[in-house]
N, C-alpha and C positions, 0 to 999 in steps of 0.2 A: 652416241662415240661421238664427240663432240667436231667439227668440221675446221677445216685447216683454213685461217686469214694469210694473208699475205706475209710473205719471209718480209715486206717491207714495211710494214705497217710499224705505223709509232709509236710510242712508246704509252701506254696510260696508265694511269695508277689502276695496280692487280687487283684490291679488295675491293674494288668500287665494280671491274671487270664481272669478276666473280659473282657480287651481290643482283646485277644486273642484271646475268645469265641466269639466277635463281629465278630472279624476279619474274625473265619473260619466256623463262624456258625456252630460249634458241638456240641452235648448234652453233656453237662460239668455237676460235681455237680454246684446247688446252691452253693456261698460262703458265712459264713457271713459276712457282712460289714458294715454301717451304722445303723443297726438294734442291734449290738452288743454294752453293756456297756461295754465301753471301761474301765473308773478307777476303774471298777472290774478286769479287767483281772492281771496278776499277772508279773514284768519281767522275762524275761525273757534271755535275753542278754544285753548290756549295748549296748548306743545309743545313738537316741534322746528321747523327753519325754515321748514317749508311748513304752518305752522300748525294744526298738529293732531297729538298724539303717540299717537292710539288710534285705531282704524278706523270709533268712533261719536264725531258732535260732536254738540252740546246744540241740538238744536231744529231739526235741516239736514235739507232732501230735497232731492236735485240727481236733474233733466230730463234726461236722454240724450240726444243727437243719433237712437238708433234709437227710440226712443217716441216723438221728434216726427215721425222720417219714417214709422213706419209708421202711426199716428195721423192724419197727415195734421194736422199744426197746425201752423199756415204763420204764427200772429203771437204774441204774449207772452202776452198774455189771455188767448188760446185753451189754451196752450202746458202753461200751471201750472191753468186747471181744476179739476183733478182732483187736484192736489197737496191733503192733508188741511192745514186750516189756514185755506186762501183760497178767499175765494169772488171773485166775475164776475159785473162789474154795467156799467153805464152812467150818464153824468150826465144823458140824456137832454135836455130843452130843447134851445135852438137851437145847444147845440156838442155834443149825445150823442156826446161821446167815452166809451171803454172804459177801466174800471176795474178795480183788482183793490186787495182788503181782504185784509191778512194778519196772523189773529185778531183779525178788526172793526178795523185800522188801517187809514187809507188811504193814498194815494199822496203829500201831505204828511208824514205818519210814518214812510214805509218808504222810502227812499233807492233810487232805481235805479241798476247801475253797468253801465258795458260794459269788461272787462275790469278791475274797478277803481277806473276813475274815474268819480265821479258825471255822471250826466246830470242836470243842474238848469237852470231856466227862473231865473234871477233873477227875473223879475216877481212871479211866479206861485208857478211851480210844478206848474202843469196840466199833468202828462205824458197824452197818449193812449195808452194802452202796445196800442192797436193798430195803433199804427204801430210798432212792433220788430218787425223777421223772425226768423223763428227758424233755417232748414237750414242756416246758416253756421256754427253755433250746436256748441261742443266741448260744454259744458253749462251747463244754468242752476242755477246754487245761489238757494235761499232759506233763508233764516235768519231767523226765527219767536222772537220775545221777546228772548230772550240774545243781543246782538252784542260781538264784542269791542272793548275801548274803541280798541284800535288799529288798528279802521277808520277812525277819525274823527268826526266832527259829526254830528249828525241821523239817529240809527237810531235814533228813541226807541219803533215796534216792530215792528223787525226791517229786512232788509233782501232786494234782487234782486238777482243780477249776473249777467249775460250773461258768460259766455267765450269767445273766438273758439278756432279752431284753431291749432294750429303742424304742422311735416309730420314724419314719421318715417322716410323712407325715402328716399337717394338722387334715385327722381320717383315723385312720385305726382300723381295729378287724378282728381277726381271729377267726374261733371255726372249733376245732376237735372234735370228736366220733370215737369210737372205740371195739370191737370184739373179742373177743378172746373161739373160739372153741375147744375143743379139739378133740381125736378121737372117740370119741364117740357120736358124734353131741351133746354134752350140752354144757352148756355154761360155759366157766372157766374165763376172766373177762371182766371187762368193762373197759373203758379209756376214759376220756372229757377232752380237754382244751378249754381254752376262752382267749383271750385277747382284751385288746381294751385299745387306745390312744391316744394322739395329739399333734404336735410336731407344736407351733410355735415360732414368731422370737425369742421370748427373753426365756421361758421355754416349757417344756415339762412335760403332765403326761401320767403314763403307768400300768397300772394294768392287772393282770393277775392270773388267777386259773387252777390247772392241779388235776385231783383225778382218782385212779386207784382201783376198787374195784372187789376183786378177792373170789372166794369161793373153788380156790384150782384147783390147776392145777391136770390133766390124767397122770398116768405112760403110759409107753409104752406099748403093747397088748402082747408083749412077754416077758415081768415082770415076774415070778415066782410067786404066789402066798406066804404066808407066814402064820405064824399064828397070825403076829400083823402087817400083812397089806397084806389082800385082793385082792389089784389092785384094776384099775381105780382110780376115782378119789383120789389123795394121800392125806390120815388120815391125818388131822392138817396142811397143808398148805393155808390156808386161811386170807389173808392180807388185810389191807384197810389201805392205803397213800392218803392226799390230801396236797396242798400246795396253800400258797398266797402270790404271791408278789404285792408290791405297788411303785409306784417311781414316786416322783417330783422333774424335775430338771428343772435351773434357768443357762440359758446361756447369761450373759451381752452382749459380743462379739464374733467372732468367737475361740478365742483360752481357755478362763477359763468357768468354769463350775461345780458350787456347789448344791450335789443333798442328798436327804433324800430320804432313801429307808427301808422299811418294808420289811420280811418276814416270814412266820408263816406257819409251817408242823406238820401233827398229822399223826400217825399213828396207826392200831393197828395189831397182827396177833399171831398164836399159831407157836408151831414148832413140826413140824414130828417126829417119835419116828426111832431108825434104826430098819431095816425092820425087823434082825432076833434076836435082842438081847435090845430090848428096857430098857432105865435107869428106873430105878423105880419110879425116881421123874416127876413129871407131872405138867411143866411152862406154863405160857400163858403172855405176856406184851400187858397187857389194856391200856396201855399207851404210846408214845413213839415221844415227843411232842420238837419242834425247834424252837425257834423264834431270831430274829434278829432285833433290829433297829442300823441304823446304820446313818452317815453323813460322805459323799465327798467329796473334794474339789480339784481342778484344776487351778493354777493361773499362767499365764505366768509372768515374771518381765523382765522389759526389750524384750532384742531380742534374748539375750542368757541364759536364767535363768527361770527357772519354780519352784512351788512349789506343793507336792499335800500334803493331809491329808486323815487321817480316821479317827473316832471315833464311837464308836457300845458298844453296851449292846445288850447279848445275855444270853438267857437262856434256862435250857434243864428239861425237869422234866420225868420223869421214873417212871414207875408201873411193878413191875415184882410180879405176882402172882404163889406161886407153890400146889397146890391142894393134896388130902388124893389120886387119883386116877382117871383114865382116863376119868369116869363120868363128874368131875371138878366142885362137885358139894357141897361139905364141904373143910375146910383146919383145921381138928379137930388133924392133927398126929403129929410130933412131927419132923418132917420135913418141914412142910405147913408150909408157912408165908407171908405177903406181905410187898415188899421191895421197896421203893417208894424213888428216887432221885431228889432233889427240887435244881439244881441248876443254879449258874451264872456265867458269866465273861461279865470284863467291860474293854475298852482299849484303845489304839489309836496310829497311825503309822504316823510319818511324814518325807517324803523324799523328797529333794532337790538335782535339776541339772545343772550346770554349763558349761557354756564354755567359761573359766575366757581367755585362750592362743587356739590359732590358731591350726584345729585338734585335738584339745583333750576336752573332757565330762569328768567332774569330778561330782557323786552323790553318796549322804548322806543318813544314813538313824537311824530313832529309834522306836522300837518297846517300849511299855509295856504292859502287859497284866496280867489282877488278877483274878482268876479262883477259886471258893468257891462251895466246895463239900457239901451237906447237908445231911446223908444218915437219913430214920428212917429203923426201923424195927418192925413191927408188930406181933411178932409169935403165931402161932395155932388162926386166928383171930377170928374163927366161936367155937370153945371150949367153953361150957362152966363156965365152973371153971378156965381155965390153960391159955385164952388171956392174952399177955401183950405186953403195946404198947413201947417198949421202948424210952429216949427222942430222938428228932433230937440233930444229930452232926454236927461240921463242922470242916473240913479240906477246907485250903487254900492255895495260894503260890502266890507270884509275880514273872514274869518274864521278863525278859530288854533285847534288844539287839539291839547293836551301829553297823553300819556298812558304807565303804566307797569304793566304786569300781569306775574305773577309763579303761575307756576306749580311747587309743591310736590310731588315726586312720593318723596309719603309710605312709600310699598310699591312693589312689581312691581305690585301691581293697584287700588292708591288713588291720584289726581293728587285736587290741592288748588288752586282757582286764584282770585286774588285780583287784580282791576286795578280802576285809580281814573284818570280823566280828566280836565281844567279846558278847556271852551269858552269862547272871547270873539267878540263879535262886532258890528264898529265898523261906521256907516253914513258915506259921507264923502262923499256929496252926493246929493241928492233935490229936481229939478223938476217942477213944473206948468207949465200955461199957460195962464194967466187975462190974456186982453189982455197977452201979454208973458210972460215965463219969471220965474216966483215960486221961492224956497227956500225949501223947507220945514227946518224945523228939524232937528234930525239926533239922535241916539240911539244909545245901545251897549247891550248885551247879553250875561251871562256866565252859568257854569253848570257846576255839577259832577257828573260822574257813577262812578257805581261797580258792581263786580259780584262776585258770589262764589260759587263754584263746587265741587263734587266727585265726579268721575268714578271709579267701582269696575267693577272686572271681577273678579269672583269668582273666574270659568269663562273660558276662552276663546270662549263662547260665549253667555258674557250679560255684558253693562253693562246698567249703571245711571247716574243722574245726576241730582243735583239743584243748584239754582242761585237766585240771586235777583241780581239786575239793573236797577238805576234808573237811566235814559236821558232826557234831551230833546230836542227839536227848537227850535231858532229860526225866527220867526214870520216869514215872505216879506213880502217890499217891499208887496204886495197888500193883506195884513194892517194890515201899522201905514201905509200913504200912503192908498191909495185913501177917496177922497171919494163915490164911488155916487154922481155927478152931482149931488153935492152934497147928500146926504142921510146922510153921514157925516163925523166928525169922526176926522183922521188920530189916530196914536196911536206916535209912534219910540222912546216905552221900552217898548211892550208885550215882558215878558217870554216866556222858554221855557215851552213847554207839559213837563209829564213824566209818566212811565208807570214804575213798579214793577213787575217782573215774578217770578213766582215758579215754580217746573216743577220736576215730577217724572216724571223720564221712561224708559225700560226695552228695550233692542232684546235679543232672544235667539232661538238658532238652538235649537228644540226638538227637532229630530231633521235626519236628512241630507236630510227631507226637508218641514219643516216651520220657518219663518222667520215672526217676528210680533216687534212694536212700538206703544209707545204713549206717551202724556204726559199729565197732569195739569196745566194749567196755569190763573193767575189775576193781571192785569193792574190795578193800581190806579190811574186819574188824577189827575190833580191840577193845577192853573192851563190849566185848561184853554180856549182861545182861541174866546170868544163876544160876537157882537156884542147888547149894553144899548142901551136910550134913558136920553139924559142932556139930552134936549130936545126942541123944537122948529126947524125949518128957515123959512126967512123966509119961506115960503109955508103954513107951519101944520102941516106937516107931521114924520114924527119923524125927528128927528136922532140918529145914532146911535153908538157907538164900541164895537173893539173888545176887550177887557176879556179879564184873565187871571181867570175866576170860576166855570168849568165844573169839576166833579168827575166822577168815574164810574169801572166794575170792569166789564171784561171775563175769564169766567172760560170752560174747560171740559172737553172730555177729545179726544183724536185715538188713533188704533185703527188698526193697518195687520198685516197678513199675509199669506204666500203658502204654496203648497203643490201640491207636485209629486207631484201623485196615482199619475200614470203616469209613465215614461222620455218618453213622447208628450205630457203632458198636464199643463199647470201655471194653479190658479184663484188668484187672490187679492182682495184690495179694501182700500179702507178706509173711516172711519168718522169724523166731525166732529162734536160737539155745540157749540153758542157760545152762549153768553147776552150779552148789552151792556145795559150802562143807563147813561146820560149822564144828572146832574146840573144846570139851568140855572135860573138865580133868576127870571127871565124867561116861560120858555117852560116852567112845570110838564109839560105837556104832550108834553114833546120827546119822540120816540122813535127810534132807531137808525134809520137804515135800508139798503137794499141787500145786507145782511147774514141767509142763510135760519138759522134756530136747526140744523136737522140736514140735512146732505150727508153722500155715501155712494159710491162707484164700486167696481163688482163688475166683473172679467173674467177670460178665461181666453184660455189658447195654446195651441193644439190643434196637432199634427205629423204628420197620419192617412198620408200617405207624405211618404217622403226628400224633402225641398224645397219642399215646400208646408205653408204654416201659417195656421190659419184663427183670427180672434181676433175674437171677438166683445165685448163687454162694456156696463155700463149707468151711465147716470150718476145719480143720485136727488137731489134737490134740496124742502126744504120751503118753505111760504111766508115771504114777508117784507114787511116794510113799505116803502114805495115813498112820495117825495114826488107829488104830484099835483097836475097841472098846473091845478084846477078850486081846488085849496085846502089845508091840511091832509094827511090821509095815507090813503094806500090800501092796502090788503092786495094783493099779484101774489101767485097760485095756484102753489103746489107743481107740480112736474112729475118726469115721467120721460125720459129719451133711451134710445133704444138704436142703439148704432153695430156696425161687423161690417169687418174687415178683412181682405183675400185675398191670401198673399202667397207671388209663387212665383220660383224663383233658379234660372234657368239656368245661372248657373257662380257661382265664388268672388266674381266682378266684375257680373256682372248678374243686376238683380232687374223685375219690374215688382208692383206692388198694385192693386187694386181693390177700394173701398173704398163703405162707404154710412153717411150722417151723418144721424141723426131720423129712421132706419125707419120710424117711423109716422105722421110727416110731423105732427108735435105741432107745435100752435099756442099757444107760450108766450111771455112779456115776462118779461122779469130788470126794468125798469123800468114803471110804468103810464104806458101808449097808445105801448111803442115796440117792436114783436111783431120775436123774432129768425128766425133762416131755420127755413126748413122742412127736407122731407127735400134730400139733395143726394149726391149721388156724384161719386165721383173717381180719377182712372186716372195711375198714377207708374211713372215708371222712373227706375232709378238705374246709372249704369256709375263702375268705379271699377278705374284703373291703379295 
């Protein structure tokens, strides 16, 4: 079995990687290859029809399925936690959702996609990154800073794309099962994954399913019980998630491909309280369901041109229930409610590329998307006389993007890339309820994006890149229209935020056994959306409005390296230094939260005996600012987590893994008042046919 490399390793040329592995006969990570659904990838640099003409792409990291499996990272936030430039956190509060920051940019500024189609919640886009399962994925693409304009609007700070699998053989199947056990010896979670597929001469079929059922994680034994959390299994930390994917592809020849894909996932969860100051509101999410029906095509036109299309129809159903107390048995109080979203989106994208003249590749893309948000509020649903169901409302908008990107292959070693796009957004309907349906005034936004890059390969073992990219993102409906229970004034014409990214990067193979890479980056933010006071409410409180008044800058360094010390031993690691500064004229003491200044990941893969691999690793994180439940800011302490995985391969088609996460049972927090899991054990099996 090949050993696992760093989750953060820089992308290398897959074909060259495989050849090198065969030549050296060294245990290396299995790289995602033919099983990757290529039409579901996002563009990462200009070049050939697959989105790149060199092994290295600008500011990209890729997580492979073997890395996910070996380290037992079954949710998206966990799978990306050791990628350089990424910070994992939680919102805390009554929502307590899992967050990802890419070089300091949050979930509003970094689009999340499945097979290149964006997962977007029209109301507020408050995605919970812990809802997305990973065992059924062929790879996870993470683009930092520079994101090709060909991918459409919104990628102000980067992009994350989960790519599913497709079959590679006449018949194939894979089954995985696993359990997680807490430090008390009790079951914490169970996971399972199954996939079956066939690839024939002119078509392929694929079906997969993943499920994770958790009764809640266990806190460290060093956690001090409080009146609101007694330790052991974390109260209200139970979650259930599952996802299905079906795919049918038609391949009439060696170059063209036409695919219909359907993905459906459902989830439910509770939300743990702050351990010393619980919120007086008691929330549950009985439903968090997403589906996508999509069509993909790739058609070669002649010997120098291609055309790609995507069309999709997405749905999102969400139910948030607020209860009277922590028994979750009645909804009679004035703050009790059922709030459901029945949202849908549909759209398309068309991309074409050609080499009209020698050494030059020209691409163009057009994107369209309509988002429809349909909320409905049921106040005090179990009250015998005061229950009230509001009519279902609608808020909808159209978003367009037109882009052109050109790559000039100046020499065999130097590519020059230039791209520009124009995005525009128009609000079609915006309703609220106030003793009847009331129509908000409508607005629109537009923005121009641009980027420049140079990719230089002086030798086959060294690649250098330099880039500058200016990208925007449109405000969501919540930022434009939410009245925040009468304390905010809507701003339909709120403009887009902007970030301009500068980067110098390099990857190199120093010898047959040593690989390294790194990047220096700087991001300048302008027109950041901030809430400011514009008056007083009818009750004398502050009346606020979202306006484009903030500015800031993020900058830092990413480094990674790997060394084959011996044929049976590989060590490696990565390090990120990140500084963030945001200026708010209303809040001069504003501090960026949730992102530590220093993070590192150190790992090793040792194969002392044939078919047996030991993989220890350490996660290191410095302190970070966190919003305090008691007001203001508080520092959460840094931490070091030690993990261990052991894998035994009974054959090429059967393996067993045993591992420990947080070996020393560290008691730590990402957000003040919300402790993370203590020591846990896992046992996994995998069968492939």
